[in-house]
MMTF fields as JSON, N, C-alpha, C and O atoms, coordinates in Angstrom:
{
  "mmtfVersion": "1.0.0",
  "mmtfProducer": "UNKNOWN",
  "numBonds": 499,
  "numAtoms": 500,
  "numGroups": 125,
  "numChains": 1,
  "numModels": 1,
  "chainsPerModel": [1],
  "groupsPerChain": [125],
  "chainIdList": ["A"],
  "bondAtomList": [4, 2, 8, 6, 12, 10, 16, 14, 20, 18, 24, 22, 28, 26, 32, 30, 36, 34, 40, 38, 44, 42, 48, 46, 52, 50, 56, 54, 60, 58, 64, 62, 68, 66, 72, 70, 76, 74, 80, 78, 84, 82, 88, 86, 92, 90, 96, 94, 100, 98, 104, 102, 108, 106, 112, 110, 116, 114, 120, 118, 124, 122, 128, 126, 132, 130, 136, 134, 140, 138, 144, 142, 148, 146, 152, 150, 156, 154, 160, 158, 164, 162, 168, 166, 172, 170, 176, 174, 180, 178, 184, 182, 188, 186, 192, 190, 196, 194, 200, 198, 204, 202, 208, 206, 212, 210, 216, 214, 220, 218, 224, 222, 228, 226, 232, 230, 236, 234, 240, 238, 244, 242, 248, 246, 252, 250, 256, 254, 260, 258, 264, 262, 268, 266, 272, 270, 276, 274, 280, 278, 284, 282, 288, 286, 292, 290, 296, 294, 300, 298, 304, 302, 308, 306, 312, 310, 316, 314, 320, 318, 324, 322, 328, 326, 332, 330, 336, 334, 340, 338, 344, 342, 348, 346, 352, 350, 356, 354, 360, 358, 364, 362, 368, 366, 372, 370, 376, 374, 380, 378, 384, 382, 388, 386, 392, 390, 396, 394, 400, 398, 404, 402, 408, 406, 412, 410, 416, 414, 420, 418, 424, 422, 428, 426, 432, 430, 436, 434, 440, 438, 444, 442, 448, 446, 452, 450, 456, 454, 460, 458, 464, 462, 468, 466, 472, 470, 476, 474, 480, 478, 484, 482, 488, 486, 492, 490, 496, 494],
  "bondOrderList": [1, 1, 1, 1, 1, 1, 1, 1, 1, 1, 1, 1, 1, 1, 1, 1, 1, 1, 1, 1, 1, 1, 1, 1, 1, 1, 1, 1, 1, 1, 1, 1, 1, 1, 1, 1, 1, 1, 1, 1, 1, 1, 1, 1, 1, 1, 1, 1, 1, 1, 1, 1, 1, 1, 1, 1, 1, 1, 1, 1, 1, 1, 1, 1, 1, 1, 1, 1, 1, 1, 1, 1, 1, 1, 1, 1, 1, 1, 1, 1, 1, 1, 1, 1, 1, 1, 1, 1, 1, 1, 1, 1, 1, 1, 1, 1, 1, 1, 1, 1, 1, 1, 1, 1, 1, 1, 1, 1, 1, 1, 1, 1, 1, 1, 1, 1, 1, 1, 1, 1, 1, 1, 1, 1],
  "groupList": [{"groupName": "MET", "atomNameList": ["N", "CA", "C", "O"], "elementList": ["N", "C", "C", "O"], "formalChargeList": [0, 0, 0, 0], "bondAtomList": [1, 0, 2, 1, 3, 2], "bondOrderList": [1, 1, 2], "singleLetterCode": "M", "chemCompType": "L-PEPTIDE LINKING"}, {"groupName": "THR", "atomNameList": ["N", "CA", "C", "O"], "elementList": ["N", "C", "C", "O"], "formalChargeList": [0, 0, 0, 0], "bondAtomList": [1, 0, 2, 1, 3, 2], "bondOrderList": [1, 1, 2], "singleLetterCode": "T", "chemCompType": "L-PEPTIDE LINKING"}, {"groupName": "SER", "atomNameList": ["N", "CA", "C", "O"], "elementList": ["N", "C", "C", "O"], "formalChargeList": [0, 0, 0, 0], "bondAtomList": [1, 0, 2, 1, 3, 2], "bondOrderList": [1, 1, 2], "singleLetterCode": "S", "chemCompType": "L-PEPTIDE LINKING"}, {"groupName": "VAL", "atomNameList": ["N", "CA", "C", "O"], "elementList": ["N", "C", "C", "O"], "formalChargeList": [0, 0, 0, 0], "bondAtomList": [1, 0, 2, 1, 3, 2], "bondOrderList": [1, 1, 2], "singleLetterCode": "V", "chemCompType": "L-PEPTIDE LINKING"}, {"groupName": "ALA", "atomNameList": ["N", "CA", "C", "O"], "elementList": ["N", "C", "C", "O"], "formalChargeList": [0, 0, 0, 0], "bondAtomList": [1, 0, 2, 1, 3, 2], "bondOrderList": [1, 1, 2], "singleLetterCode": "A", "chemCompType": "L-PEPTIDE LINKING"}, {"groupName": "ASP", "atomNameList": ["N", "CA", "C", "O"], "elementList": ["N", "C", "C", "O"], "formalChargeList": [0, 0, 0, 0], "bondAtomList": [1, 0, 2, 1, 3, 2], "bondOrderList": [1, 1, 2], "singleLetterCode": "D", "chemCompType": "L-PEPTIDE LINKING"}, {"groupName": "LYS", "atomNameList": ["N", "CA", "C", "O"], "elementList": ["N", "C", "C", "O"], "formalChargeList": [0, 0, 0, 0], "bondAtomList": [1, 0, 2, 1, 3, 2], "bondOrderList": [1, 1, 2], "singleLetterCode": "K", "chemCompType": "L-PEPTIDE LINKING"}, {"groupName": "TYR", "atomNameList": ["N", "CA", "C", "O"], "elementList": ["N", "C", "C", "O"], "formalChargeList": [0, 0, 0, 0], "bondAtomList": [1, 0, 2, 1, 3, 2], "bondOrderList": [1, 1, 2], "singleLetterCode": "Y", "chemCompType": "L-PEPTIDE LINKING"}, {"groupName": "LEU", "atomNameList": ["N", "CA", "C", "O"], "elementList": ["N", "C", "C", "O"], "formalChargeList": [0, 0, 0, 0], "bondAtomList": [1, 0, 2, 1, 3, 2], "bondOrderList": [1, 1, 2], "singleLetterCode": "L", "chemCompType": "L-PEPTIDE LINKING"}, {"groupName": "PHE", "atomNameList": ["N", "CA", "C", "O"], "elementList": ["N", "C", "C", "O"], "formalChargeList": [0, 0, 0, 0], "bondAtomList": [1, 0, 2, 1, 3, 2], "bondOrderList": [1, 1, 2], "singleLetterCode": "F", "chemCompType": "L-PEPTIDE LINKING"}, {"groupName": "ARG", "atomNameList": ["N", "CA", "C", "O"], "elementList": ["N", "C", "C", "O"], "formalChargeList": [0, 0, 0, 0], "bondAtomList": [1, 0, 2, 1, 3, 2], "bondOrderList": [1, 1, 2], "singleLetterCode": "R", "chemCompType": "L-PEPTIDE LINKING"}, {"groupName": "GLY", "atomNameList": ["N", "CA", "C", "O"], "elementList": ["N", "C", "C", "O"], "formalChargeList": [0, 0, 0, 0], "bondAtomList": [1, 0, 2, 1, 3, 2], "bondOrderList": [1, 1, 2], "singleLetterCode": "G", "chemCompType": "PEPTIDE LINKING"}, {"groupName": "PRO", "atomNameList": ["N", "CA", "C", "O"], "elementList": ["N", "C", "C", "O"], "formalChargeList": [0, 0, 0, 0], "bondAtomList": [1, 0, 2, 1, 3, 2], "bondOrderList": [1, 1, 2], "singleLetterCode": "P", "chemCompType": "L-PEPTIDE LINKING"}, {"groupName": "ILE", "atomNameList": ["N", "CA", "C", "O"], "elementList": ["N", "C", "C", "O"], "formalChargeList": [0, 0, 0, 0], "bondAtomList": [1, 0, 2, 1, 3, 2], "bondOrderList": [1, 1, 2], "singleLetterCode": "I", "chemCompType": "L-PEPTIDE LINKING"}, {"groupName": "TRP", "atomNameList": ["N", "CA", "C", "O"], "elementList": ["N", "C", "C", "O"], "formalChargeList": [0, 0, 0, 0], "bondAtomList": [1, 0, 2, 1, 3, 2], "bondOrderList": [1, 1, 2], "singleLetterCode": "W", "chemCompType": "L-PEPTIDE LINKING"}, {"groupName": "ASN", "atomNameList": ["N", "CA", "C", "O"], "elementList": ["N", "C", "C", "O"], "formalChargeList": [0, 0, 0, 0], "bondAtomList": [1, 0, 2, 1, 3, 2], "bondOrderList": [1, 1, 2], "singleLetterCode": "N", "chemCompType": "L-PEPTIDE LINKING"}, {"groupName": "GLN", "atomNameList": ["N", "CA", "C", "O"], "elementList": ["N", "C", "C", "O"], "formalChargeList": [0, 0, 0, 0], "bondAtomList": [1, 0, 2, 1, 3, 2], "bondOrderList": [1, 1, 2], "singleLetterCode": "Q", "chemCompType": "L-PEPTIDE LINKING"}, {"groupName": "CYS", "atomNameList": ["N", "CA", "C", "O"], "elementList": ["N", "C", "C", "O"], "formalChargeList": [0, 0, 0, 0], "bondAtomList": [1, 0, 2, 1, 3, 2], "bondOrderList": [1, 1, 2], "singleLetterCode": "C", "chemCompType": "L-PEPTIDE LINKING"}, {"groupName": "GLU", "atomNameList": ["N", "CA", "C", "O"], "elementList": ["N", "C", "C", "O"], "formalChargeList": [0, 0, 0, 0], "bondAtomList": [1, 0, 2, 1, 3, 2], "bondOrderList": [1, 1, 2], "singleLetterCode": "E", "chemCompType": "L-PEPTIDE LINKING"}],
  "groupTypeList": [0, 1, 2, 1, 3, 4, 5, 3, 4, 5, 3, 6, 7, 3, 8, 8, 1, 1, 9, 10, 6, 5, 11, 1, 12, 3, 4, 1, 12, 13, 14, 4, 3, 10, 5, 11, 4, 5, 8, 3, 3, 14, 1, 3, 2, 5, 2, 14, 6, 3, 6, 10, 8, 10, 10, 15, 12, 2, 3, 8, 3, 16, 4, 17, 5, 4, 10, 11, 6, 6, 1, 1, 11, 12, 18, 3, 4, 11, 1, 11, 18, 3, 9, 5, 11, 11, 18, 4, 4, 2, 6, 13, 4, 6, 6, 7, 11, 13, 8, 11, 14, 8, 1, 3, 1, 11, 2, 6, 8, 10, 10, 11, 2, 11, 11, 1, 3, 11, 13, 10, 3, 10, 5, 4, 18],
  "groupIdList": [1, 2, 3, 4, 5, 6, 7, 8, 9, 10, 11, 12, 13, 14, 15, 16, 17, 18, 19, 20, 21, 22, 23, 24, 25, 26, 27, 28, 29, 30, 31, 32, 33, 34, 35, 36, 37, 38, 39, 40, 41, 42, 43, 44, 45, 46, 47, 48, 49, 50, 51, 52, 53, 54, 55, 56, 57, 58, 59, 60, 61, 62, 63, 64, 65, 66, 67, 68, 69, 70, 71, 72, 73, 74, 75, 76, 77, 78, 79, 80, 81, 82, 83, 84, 85, 86, 87, 88, 89, 90, 91, 92, 93, 94, 95, 96, 97, 98, 99, 100, 101, 102, 103, 104, 105, 106, 107, 108, 109, 110, 111, 112, 113, 114, 115, 116, 117, 118, 119, 120, 121, 122, 123, 124, 125],
  "secStructList": [7, 7, 7, 7, 1, 1, 1, 4, 4, 4, 1, 1, 7, 3, 3, 3, 3, 3, 3, 7, 6, 6, 7, 7, 3, 3, 3, 3, 3, 3, 7, 7, 3, 3, 3, 6, 6, 3, 3, 3, 3, 3, 7, 7, 6, 6, 7, 2, 2, 2, 2, 2, 2, 2, 2, 7, 7, 3, 3, 3, 3, 3, 7, 7, 7, 1, 1, 1, 7, 1, 7, 7, 1, 7, 7, 3, 3, 3, 3, 3, 3, 3, 3, 7, 2, 2, 2, 2, 2, 2, 2, 2, 2, 2, 2, 2, 2, 2, 2, 2, 2, 2, 2, 2, 2, 2, 2, 2, 2, 2, 1, 7, 6, 6, 1, 7, 7, 3, 3, 3, 3, 3, 3, 7, 7],
  "xCoordList": [27.508, 26.308, 25.155, 24.447, 25.213, 23.78, 22.595, 22.065, 21.703, 20.578, 19.434, 19.812, 18.456, 17.466, 16.413, 16.471, 15.324, 14.251, 13.322, 12.386, 13.409, 12.846, 13.082, 12.101, 14.538, 14.844, 13.805, 13.385, 13.522, 13.007, 11.758, 11.222, 10.903, 9.634, 9.536, 8.347, 9.957, 10.18, 9.112, 8.164, 9.453, 9.163, 7.669, 7.006, 7.349, 5.684, 5.511, 4.332, 6.491, 5.907, 7.298, 8.182, 7.417, 8.132, 7.987, 6.834, 8.886, 8.776, 9.367, 10.485, 8.08, 8.253, 8.671, 8.154, 9.64, 10.309, 10.016, 10.513, 9.183, 8.857, 9.653, 10.131, 9.802, 10.21, 9.365, 8.527, 9.343, 7.994, 9.273, 10.458, 8.611, 9.642, 10.464, 11.128, 10.839, 11.989, 13.148, 13.999, 12.9, 13.792, 13.634, 14.545, 12.355, 12.001, 11.861, 11.1, 12.128, 11.937, 10.49, 10.292, 9.666, 8.334, 8.406, 8.152, 8.726, 8.228, 7.089, 6.872, 6.46, 5.279, 5.382, 5.974, 4.955, 4.982, 3.96, 2.984, 4.053, 3.084, 3.057, 4.179, 2.298, 2.309, 3.036, 2.89, 3.886, 4.588, 4.411, 4.13, 4.686, 4.885, 5.831, 5.977, 6.307, 7.21, 6.768, 6.067, 7.271, 6.591, 7.517, 8.14, 8.393, 9.641, 10.844, 11.254, 11.142, 12.39, 12.029, 12.689, 10.951, 10.061, 9.131, 8.417, 9.092, 8.627, 7.004, 6.904, 5.93, 4.752, 3.786, 3.784, 3.102, 2.131, 1.111, 1.124, 0.049, -0.893, -1.662, -1.919, -2.195, -2.588, -3.964, -4.671, -4.301, -5.077, -4.803, -3.691, -5.571, -5.164, -5.036, -4.14, -5.38, -5.123, -4.513, -4.731, -3.749, -2.828, -1.488, -1.145, -1.069, 0.434, 1.146, 1.357, 1.757, 2.813, 2.456, 3.306, 1.436, 1.161, 1.642, 2.523, 0.891, 1.178, 2.526, 3.129, 3.137, 4.854, 5.514, 6.416, 5.141, 6.063, 5.602, 6.139, 4.64, 3.966, 5.099, 5.522, 5.358, 6.381, 7.857, 8.545, 8.47, 9.587, 9.81, 10.043, 9.651, 10.366, 10.899, 10.644, 11.739, 13.158, 12.483, 11.588, 12.896, 11.993, 13.239, 14.066, 13.014, 13.722, 13.243, 12.161, 13.447, 12.505, 13.393, 14.605, 12.487, 13.439, 12.659, 11.457, 12.956, 12.16, 12.064, 13.118, 10.666, 10.446, 9.559, 9.509, 8.607, 7.725, 6.158, 5.933, 5.286, 3.878, 3.948, 3.425, 4.604, 4.295, 5.8, 5.753, 6.495, 7.661, 8.628, 9.393, 8.465, 9.891, 10.479, 11.177, 10.701, 12.051, 12.227, 11.586, 13.352, 13.739, 14.318, 14.368, 14.927, 16.192, 16.371, 15.44, 17.516, 18.124, 18.702, 18.596, 19.33, 19.481, 18.435, 17.627, 18.195, 18.09, 18.34, 19.502, 17.145, 17.471, 16.828, 15.607, 17.719, 16.774, 16.631, 17.457, 15.239, 14.681, 13.814, 13.924, 12.987, 12.412, 11.075, 10.965, 9.758, 8.451, 7.715, 8.036, 6.639, 5.775, 4.575, 4.495, 3.458, 1.98, 1.716, 2.258, 1.006, 0.139, -1.213, -1.387, -2.157, -3.285, -3.628, -3.155, -4.338, -4.476, -5.161, -4.994, -5.875, -6.529, -5.576, -5.758, -4.61, -3.197, -2.799, -2.822, -2.528, -1.569, -2.426, -2.02, -3.752, -4.721, -4.937, -4.91, -5.172, -4.891, -3.892, -3.822, -2.721, -1.441, -1.234, -0.801, -1.503, -1.465, -2.561, -2.165, -3.862, -4.777, -3.8, -3.384, -3.478, -2.74, -1.583, -1.384, -0.952, 0.531, -0.305, -0.069, -1.291, -1.629, -2.622, -3.071, -2.933, -3.987, -5.411, -5.637, -6.544, -7.655, -7.869, -8.641, -6.444, -6.651, -6.721, -7.5, -5.498, -5.273, -6.675, -7.269, -7.321, -8.355, -9.467, -9.855, -9.848, -10.503, -10.466, -11.467, -8.796, -8.778, -9.028, -9.473, -8.749, -8.93, -10.279, -10.711, -10.896, -12.266, -13.351, -14.262, -13.015, -13.597, -13.19, -13.998, -11.943, -11.483, -12.245, -12.463, -12.515, -13.326, -14.781, -15.443, -15.218, -16.546, -16.796, -17.758, -16.067, -15.754, -15.45, -15.902, -14.472, -14.086, -14.218, -13.812, -14.724, -14.888, -13.474, -12.423, -13.565, -12.628, -11.682, -10.709, -11.833, -10.633, -10.135, -9.296, -10.185, -9.951, -8.508, -8.08, -8.234, -6.623, -5.762, -6.288, -4.398, -3.519, -2.251, -1.88, -1.83, -0.499, 0.937, 1.073, 1.551, 2.965, 4.144, 4.555, 4.61, 5.992, 7.148, 7.238, 8.103, 9.293, 10.159, 9.859, 11.284, 12.207, 13.639, 13.65, 14.729, 15.941, 16.367, 15.868, 17.172, 17.147, 18.635, 19.539, 18.701, 19.406, 20.797, 21.489],
  "yCoordList": [-16.728, -17.218, -15.974, -15.698, -15.368, -14.347, -14.524, -15.288, -14.059, -14.411, -13.882, -12.911, -14.346, -14.071, -13.547, -13.29, -13.324, -12.869, -13.551, -13.134, -15.083, -16.459, -16.802, -17.296, -16.815, -17.061, -16.601, -17.275, -15.09, -14.57, -14.818, -14.701, -15.251, -15.447, -16.912, -17.189, -17.436, -18.811, -18.631, -19.401, -17.25, -17.042, -16.292, -15.966, -16.12, -15.877, -14.798, -14.523, -13.512, -11.894, -11.639, -12.496, -10.406, -10.127, -8.468, -8.07, -7.48, -6.474, -6.042, -6.285, -5.185, -4.796, -3.221, -2.324, -3.268, -1.291, -0.968, -1.671, 0.112, 0.599, 2.149, 2.413, 2.971, 4.683, 5.62, 5.474, 6.588, 8.001, 8.623, 8.414, 9.123, 10.347, 11.012, 11.491, 11.378, 11.737, 10.707, 10.983, 9.703, 8.273, 7.913, 7.256, 8.325, 7.91, 6.647, 6.372, 5.565, 4.472, 4.149, 4.682, 3.25, 2.937, 1.695, 1.267, 0.939, -0.48, -1.012, -0.768, -1.845, -2.451, -3.941, -4.589, -4.797, -6.081, -6.369, -5.941, -7.543, -8.286, -9.817, -10.277, -10.529, -12.012, -12.006, -11.148, -13.129, -13.239, -14.959, -15.746, -15.189, -16.836, -16.895, -16.009, -17.957, -18.008, -18.685, -19.695, -18.003, -18.481, -18.926, -17.874, -19.926, -19.974, -19.463, -19.661, -19.048, -17.679, -16.221, -15.235, -16.334, -14.945, -14.994, -15.97, -13.569, -13.574, -12.924, -12.13, -13.329, -12.974, -12.346, -12.965, -11.107, -10.866, -10.149, -9.896, -9.802, -9.282, -8.781, -9.221, -7.469, -6.371, -5.638, -6.274, -4.496, -3.643, -2.94, -2.413, -2.755, -1.941, -0.781, -0.329, 0.225, 1.277, 1.804, 2.907, 1.0, 0.789, 2.058, 2.268, 2.59, 3.335, 2.694, 3.028, 1.409, 0.761, 0.099, -0.71, 0.296, -0.314, 1.246, 1.233, 2.351, 3.643, 3.891, 4.347, 3.537, 3.839, 2.949, 3.373, 1.623, 0.45, 0.728, -0.089, 1.714, 1.738, 2.799, 2.703, 4.116, 4.675, 4.651, 5.418, 3.652, 3.112, 1.271, 0.653, 1.015, -0.733, -1.329, -2.443, -0.446, -0.966, -1.215, -0.48, -2.193, -2.442, -3.444, -4.052, -3.361, -4.387, -5.146, -4.707, -6.843, -7.323, -7.692, -7.661, -8.301, -8.732, -9.513, -9.332, -10.415, -11.305, -10.582, -10.21, -10.176, -9.539, -10.456, -11.628, -9.796, -10.175, -9.76, -9.27, -9.915, -9.198, -7.936, -7.374, -7.102, -6.114, -5.072, -3.843, -5.545, -5.348, -4.509, -3.665, -4.905, -4.388, -5.315, -5.104, -6.199, -6.98, -8.048, -8.997, -7.391, -7.913, -9.095, -9.46, -9.889, -10.974, -11.492, -12.012, -11.547, -12.045, -10.991, -9.835, -11.228, -10.142, -9.373, -10.157, -8.109, -7.355, -7.457, -7.367, -7.675, -8.238, -7.257, -7.141, -6.584, -5.642, -6.575, -7.378, -6.215, -6.724, -5.626, -4.451, -6.015, -5.372, -5.56, -6.785, -4.984, -5.519, -4.904, -3.78, -5.681, -5.562, -6.124, -7.288, -5.167, -5.35, -6.472, -6.369, -7.432, -8.342, -8.835, -8.446, -9.443, -9.992, -10.518, -11.525, -9.839, -10.234, -11.626, -12.007, -12.312, -13.66, -14.492, -15.291, -14.618, -15.533, -15.036, -15.949, -14.072, -13.914, -14.231, -14.485, -14.158, -14.809, -15.952, -16.456, -16.595, -18.234, -18.291, -18.541, -18.197, -18.268, -18.303, -19.335, -17.157, -16.443, -17.348, -17.722, -17.781, -18.465, -19.715, -19.769, -20.591, -21.81, -22.252, -23.269, -20.901, -20.486, -20.703, -21.475, -19.594, -19.03, -20.079, -19.888, -21.068, -21.956, -21.154, -20.421, -21.389, -20.812, -19.265, -18.528, -19.038, -17.25, -16.625, -15.743, -17.367, -16.605, -16.851, -15.779, -17.785, -18.336, -16.957, -15.988, -17.138, -16.321, -14.743, -14.036, -14.181, -12.876, -12.579, -11.481, -13.529, -13.221, -13.587, -13.138, -14.251, -14.48, -13.099, -12.646, -12.619, -11.182, -10.166, -9.459, -10.241, -9.028, -8.865, -7.745, -9.926, -10.175, -10.075, -9.92, -10.185, -9.641, -7.948, -7.505, -7.325, -6.009, -4.854, -3.73, -5.724, -5.318, -5.712, -4.98, -6.745, -7.41, -7.948, -7.708, -8.762, -9.12, -8.366, -8.943, -6.977, -5.963, -5.401, -4.548, -5.417, -4.657, -5.102, -4.573, -5.893, -6.237, -7.08, -7.984, -6.587, -7.212, -7.823, -7.73, -8.319, -9.046, -8.218, -7.142, -8.571, -7.717, -8.757, -9.247, -8.964, -10.052, -9.232, -8.331, -9.459, -9.377, -10.462, -11.656, -9.92, -10.405, -10.056, -9.193, -10.733, -10.522, -9.239, -9.163, -8.206, -7.138, -7.495, -8.102, -6.932, -7.048, -6.555, -6.799],
  "zCoordList": [66.562, 65.566, 65.679, 66.648, 64.442, 64.028, 64.322, 63.516, 65.362, 65.536, 64.195, 63.54, 63.926, 62.647, 63.277, 64.48, 62.546, 63.046, 63.317, 64.0, 62.699, 63.024, 63.983, 64.539, 64.927, 65.902, 67.13, 68.07, 66.748, 67.766, 67.823, 68.925, 66.601, 66.989, 67.575, 67.729, 67.768, 68.721, 69.946, 70.101, 71.0, 72.063, 72.076, 71.091, 73.456, 73.337, 73.346, 73.12, 73.594, 73.299, 72.422, 72.412, 71.697, 70.494, 70.91, 70.74, 71.395, 71.206, 69.776, 69.323, 69.069, 67.534, 67.762, 68.428, 67.057, 67.23, 66.005, 65.125, 65.63, 64.392, 64.441, 65.544, 63.593, 63.412, 63.269, 62.379, 63.922, 63.71, 62.458, 62.195, 62.168, 61.024, 61.34, 60.42, 62.73, 63.031, 63.767, 64.612, 63.249, 63.748, 65.164, 65.668, 66.075, 67.336, 67.463, 66.535, 68.077, 68.073, 69.087, 70.179, 68.482, 69.551, 69.339, 68.213, 70.253, 70.496, 71.542, 72.729, 70.574, 70.946, 71.404, 70.541, 72.608, 72.507, 72.412, 73.029, 71.21, 70.228, 70.318, 70.531, 70.237, 69.645, 68.309, 67.439, 68.247, 66.897, 66.828, 67.731, 65.42, 65.177, 63.811, 62.969, 63.849, 62.876, 61.57, 61.628, 60.029, 59.021, 58.591, 58.448, 58.123, 57.778, 58.403, 59.547, 57.839, 58.064, 58.065, 57.739, 58.464, 59.015, 59.911, 60.143, 60.642, 61.707, 61.261, 60.326, 61.973, 61.189, 62.785, 63.85, 62.555, 63.717, 62.952, 61.747, 64.002, 63.546, 64.417, 65.538, 63.701, 64.434, 63.894, 63.113, 64.241, 63.974, 62.844, 62.837, 61.771, 60.109, 60.591, 59.878, 61.496, 61.673, 62.73, 63.23, 63.062, 64.264, 63.682, 62.518, 64.694, 64.778, 64.036, 62.87, 64.73, 64.311, 62.801, 62.428, 61.961, 60.888, 59.866, 59.007, 60.213, 59.659, 59.656, 58.684, 60.959, 60.631, 59.772, 59.049, 59.756, 59.047, 57.76, 57.013, 56.93, 55.933, 54.921, 53.769, 56.379, 55.765, 55.894, 55.22, 56.882, 57.013, 57.44, 58.479, 56.421, 56.714, 57.751, 58.21, 58.14, 59.079, 60.382, 60.8, 60.976, 62.418, 62.893, 62.213, 64.517, 65.402, 65.879, 66.27, 66.319, 67.119, 67.868, 67.654, 69.375, 70.342, 71.164, 70.967, 72.115, 72.707, 73.804, 74.319, 74.48, 76.126, 76.651, 76.278, 77.805, 78.476, 78.13, 77.024, 78.886, 77.941, 77.935, 76.974, 78.983, 79.126, 78.227, 78.189, 77.863, 77.108, 77.879, 77.412, 79.268, 79.97, 79.891, 78.898, 80.228, 80.204, 78.863, 78.411, 78.547, 77.215, 77.71, 78.885, 76.306, 76.263, 75.369, 74.754, 74.988, 73.912, 73.073, 73.482, 71.902, 71.037, 70.225, 69.728, 69.935, 69.316, 67.816, 67.419, 66.781, 65.616, 64.454, 64.35, 63.616, 62.969, 61.639, 61.204, 61.073, 59.795, 59.144, 59.492, 58.232, 57.271, 57.394, 57.423, 57.504, 57.761, 56.542, 56.156, 55.866, 55.063, 55.536, 55.929, 55.502, 55.538, 54.513, 53.412, 54.752, 54.312, 54.703, 55.858, 54.332, 54.593, 56.03, 56.557, 56.445, 57.933, 58.418, 59.576, 57.566, 57.571, 57.692, 58.611, 57.109, 56.955, 58.454, 59.279, 58.832, 60.023, 61.279, 62.413, 60.806, 62.38, 62.486, 63.609, 61.543, 61.812, 62.034, 63.237, 61.526, 62.506, 63.736, 64.248, 64.493, 65.572, 66.331, 67.435, 65.975, 66.51, 66.912, 68.07, 66.083, 66.072, 67.296, 67.96, 67.197, 67.958, 69.797, 70.726, 69.596, 70.835, 71.447, 72.577, 70.792, 71.515, 71.402, 70.439, 72.675, 72.803, 72.715, 72.101, 73.948, 73.619, 72.404, 72.043, 71.58, 70.404, 69.855, 69.738, 69.523, 68.468, 69.355, 68.703, 70.94, 71.063, 70.945, 70.827, 71.009, 70.328, 68.796, 68.461, 67.897, 66.779, 66.368, 65.306, 66.997, 66.793, 67.375, 66.683, 68.711, 69.095, 67.834, 67.231, 67.604, 66.961, 65.22, 64.758, 64.565, 63.595, 63.521, 62.495, 64.754, 65.641, 65.478, 64.85, 65.955, 66.323, 64.973, 64.757, 64.219, 63.209, 61.784, 60.882, 61.593, 60.393, 59.868, 60.462, 58.597, 58.168, 57.498, 57.011, 57.378, 56.437, 58.199, 57.908, 59.426, 59.805, 60.945, 61.971, 60.427, 61.079, 59.75, 59.101, 59.527, 58.905, 59.601, 60.771, 58.783, 58.998, 59.089, 58.508, 59.547, 59.198, 59.421, 60.472, 57.961, 58.059, 58.044, 57.21, 58.932, 59.013, 58.507, 58.488, 58.091, 57.18, 57.99, 58.868, 57.651, 58.207, 57.462, 56.339, 57.817, 57.281, 56.549, 57.123, 55.004, 54.258, 54.188, 53.2]
}
């Protein structure tokens, strides 16, 4: 059976890999949530992963631990796109409970409502 990005979203931490201009992979452990057949993450709008994603939408996702060192399960190829951070933040807060809510709220206080974005990852075609 082939794994999908939505299957990976059910774990606590996801290793999101984006690619530099020269093709070098850069992996980042991040919270993620399932949204139908997609995986949704929430991050700072001026982060390097967002800049890399806007240039090259190809990503890889895999289950991992909080530090991204121990990976489990298959690595799944996907296509990422940046979208509204408010929607992503509410999904993250719901999945991760009080810690998610505190993180989202703290970020809104520090960065304002436009300081974060969501990344939607779909299965690669």
